[in-house]
N, C-alpha and C positions, 0 to 999 in steps of 0.2 A: 206472598206479603200483601196480596189483595183480598188474604182471608178465603177465595176459594177452593183452596187445596185445588188439586189436579183437574182443574177446569178454567185452565186459562183460555180457552177457547172464547168463552165470554165477554172476554176483556176485547182480542180481536174483534167480536164480531158487533160490538156497539161501537168500537172504533169505525169499523168500516162501513158503520151506517150514519156516519157523522154527514152533514150537510158541508157541500161545498164552502170553502172560507171559512170553517171553524176558527177558534182559537186552540183547541184543547192539543198540547204540548205531545201528541201523538208520540213523535220521538222519542220520546222518554220510557217510553216502556221497550224493556229488553226482557231474553230469556231471565231464568232464577240464577243462570250461571254465567251471566254478564254478556253473552255472546247476541250480538246483533241476527234477530229472524230470518232476515232478507238474505238470498244467496250474493255471496261475495264479490265484489263488482257489479253490481244490478245496478239500475236507476234507483231501487227505491233504497235499497244499501248506503247506496255513494249518497243521498240525501239526508238519509237519518244519520249516519256518521260526520255530515258536516253539520248538522242542525247542532249534535252534542259537541262537538269541537267547540264552535260559536259559542259555546256556554261554558266552556273551559274545561269540557269533560275530554278526556284522553281516550281515543279509540285506537287500538293497536291489534292487527292483525284481527279486527273484528269483532274484539271486545272489548267489554269496558271493565275494571277493576271493581269490583260490587265493595270490596273493601274498606276504598278510597273514595268513590262516589256513587255507593250505595244510598237509598233514602232508610233514615231511623226515624221510628215514628218518636 
């Protein structure tokens, strides 16, 4: 959806270089199939899933329904 076609690593690299304490909602970035990219049960997975849930997004088995919660320009 970012318009980069098979180049999602650019998004990950850009997010990885953000300074500590930034306010960019990185947790909203998920795989195109709705899956959270971090390993299930890892600290980063839990942080991302919790942040999404706090915004009212359902996370079920590590996935988000793109039909219900996906961004539509």
